[in-house]
N, C-alpha and C positions, 0 to 999 in steps of 0.2 A: 710594426707594419712592414710587410715584405714588399720589395720592389722588383725582384728579379723574375718577372713573369711575362716575358715577351710573348705576344699572341700570334706571331707569324709562324709559318711552316716553311720547310725547305732549307736552303743554305743558311740563312740567318746569321751572318757574321755579327759578332758582338759589338755593342756600342757603349761608349762612355759619354755621359753628360758632364761637361766641364763648366764650372760656374765660378764667379767671384762674388763676394758679398761684403756688405758693411751695413749693419743695423737694418735688416730687411724683414723684420717680423711681420710687417703689414702685407708683404707681397709673397714671401717665400713659399708658403704652403700652397697657394694657387699654382705657382710655377711647378713645384714638385709633383702635385697631383696630375699635371698635364704631361709629365714625362715618365711617370713611374711604370707605365705599361710597355714602353719601348726601351727603357734603360736597363742595361745589364750592370751598370755601375754609375754612381753619381759622385763626382769629385768636386768639393767646394774649397776654394781658397779664401779665407776670411781675413780681413785687415783690421781686426780689433773690435768686433761688434760688442756692444754692451747691453743689448736687448735680448730677446729670446731666439735670435737667429740660430745659434748652435743647438738649442733645445729642439727646435723644429727640424733641423737637419738630422739630428740623431734619431728622431722618430722615423725617418725615412731611410735609415741605415746608410747615410751618406758618409763618404770618407771626408772628414773635416780637418783641414790643414790651416793652422794659424800662421800668418806671415805679415810682416809690416808692409805698408802700401808702397808699391814700386812704380805705380802708373798703370794705366789700363792695358797697354800692350804687354809689358813684362808680367803683369799679374795673370792675364789670360794664359800666357805661355806656360807659367808655372802650373796652372791647373791642368793644362794639356799634358805637360811632362809627367805629371803624377797620375795620369790615366793609363790604363793597362790594355785597352781594347783597340782593334784596328780602326773602327769608326769613331769619330768625335762629333758630338753636337755641342757647340759652344753657345750658351744662352746666358742672359742676365736674370737676376732674381725678380725683376719686374716684367718679365716676358712670359707669355703663355702660348702653348701650342694649340692650334685649333684641332678639332677631331680629324678634319681632312688631312692636316699636316702629319698627325700621328700615323695615320694609315699610309701616307706616302713615304714616310721615312722607313716604316716597316717593309714596304715593298722594295725600297732601295737596298736595305740590309740583305734581303733575300736574293737580289738580282745577281746575274753573272756578267754584267757589262763592265766596261773599262772606265766608267765615269768615277772620278775620285773627289771632285770638289763641286759643291752646290751653293748657290745663293738663294735666299728665301725671301719671299714677299713680306714686308712689314706693314701692318695697320696700326696706327697710333690710337690709343685710348687715353683721352685727357679729360679730367673732371667727370669720369664715368660716361663719356660719350665717344663713340668711334668717329674719328675724323676722316672724312673722305676727300677733303680738299686742302688747299693751302700749302701743299708740298710736304705734309707730315705723314702721308701714307702713300702706298704704291712704290716705295723704294725697296731695292733688293740689297741684302747684305750676305756675305759669305759666312755661313754658320755651321754647315755640315760638310765634313771632309774626312779623308783618310789621314791618320795621325802623321804620316811622313810626307804629306802633300805640300806642306808649307808651314809658315808660322806668322804670328802677328809681329808688326814692327814695334819699335821701342817708344812710340809716341805716348806721352803722358795722357793725352786726350785725342779723340778723333783717330784712334788706331785703325790700321788696315791689315787684312790678312794678305800676306805676300806669297804668291804661288806661281809656278811656271806651268801648271796644269790648266787645261781648258775648264772654264767655269760654266755650269749648267743651271738654268733657273728652275725654281720650284714655285708654282703659282699659289699653292695653299698658304694660309696665313700664319705668321707669328703675330699675336696681339701684344703690342708694346704698351703697357700701362705706365705711360710716361709720368703722369702726375695724378695722384688720387684726388687731391683738392688743391685749391689755391695756396693754402697754408703749406702743403707738401712742396709745391713749387718754390715758394719763397724760402723754405728751409734749405733747399738744395741750391738755390740761386747763388748764394755767396761762395760756396765751395766750387761750383762749376765755373763761375766767372774767374775766380782766382786761378784755378788749374789751367783754364784757357789762356789767361794772360801769361802765366809762367811758361807754358808750352811755346807761345809766340816768342817770349824773351829768349828762351834756349835756342830758338831757331834764328835769332837775330832780327826778327821782324820789328818794325817801328809803328808807333801810333801817330796819328795826325788829327787835326781838327776835322778834316773831311770824314775820317772814319768814325769819329766820336759823334759828330752832328748829323751828317748827311747819310752815311751808310745805314743807320737805323731807320731813317725815313724811307729809303729805298726798300729796305727789308720788309717793312710793314706793308708798303704798297704792293710789292711783289707777292707776298703771302695772301693778303686780304682781298686785293682787287684782281691782279692778273692771274693768280692761281685759285681764285674763286673761294677763298676762305670764308667769305660772308655767307656762303651757302651752308656752313656748319653752325650757323646761329651765333648766339652769344659766346659759346665756347670757342668758335672760330675767331671772333674778335679778341677775346682774352689771350689766345695763343699768339696771335699776330702782334699784339701790343707787348706781351711779355718777351717775345723773341727779339723785337726791336730793342727793348730795354736791356736784354741780355747782351746784345752786340755793343751797345753804347757803354755798358759797365765794364765789359771785358777790355775794350780798347782804352778806357779811362784808367783802369788798373795797370795796364801795360805802360801807359804814360807815367803813372806814379812810380813804377819800378825804375824807369830811367831817370826821372827828375830827382828822386830821393836817394839815388845811389844804392838801391836795394839789391839784395841777393836772395837766393833761396837755399835753405839748408837741406839735409838729407831727407826730411819728411815733406819737402816741397812747400814749406811755409815761408812766406816772405818776411825777411828781417831787414831792418835799416842798419846801415853801417854806422 
């Protein structure tokens, strides 16, 4: 299946899609289908998938690079460094470009203006429902940029794109399929909370009873009540509860690291001394 078929006319500077993956067979094909018309190249850095991720990537003629997990920031940068085109679209395997966004990116590729960095509007899809409230949608993240306009920091989680260029918004949507099912959420829960705790440990952050007990309560109230998460129905309730539990678990794991004299090895697994 070919992918190098951009449908725009004019200048059309070439674009590389840079992605990172790990066991994304449930999501990857949807993502690749949404970028294949605008991509001149798709680069995937995979951190050891054992499912059909590589098979799906090969079907779309992706450049597939295997590399041990370095953390989100470094892993994204590796995908970008292995991209060959002037424009970079950095997305995850559980994200999908809306039709409007595909057309907008094609227009940007063709344009003669000086804009080099764009942040894109995110809409979360959880448990097969688009969430409009609770703070999970309507956020903007830098995902489209010229290759030399900046780079991601080295954060293991919550990485940021660092640039000195002016950042311009794109209102068209990326759909973030955060969690397909509750089981999917729970499968990722342990890994994400551990990575979050380790990242805080590296930065010297501490855990406290306030953060373990009261911070989750405030998080739930902020999402479900003040940010109107209740308007998203039962899915809004589940996300608010799960987010509060995520915060509690992350800070409790951070507490365990300090209490148990733990350390992290090169694969960011916690080991006791």
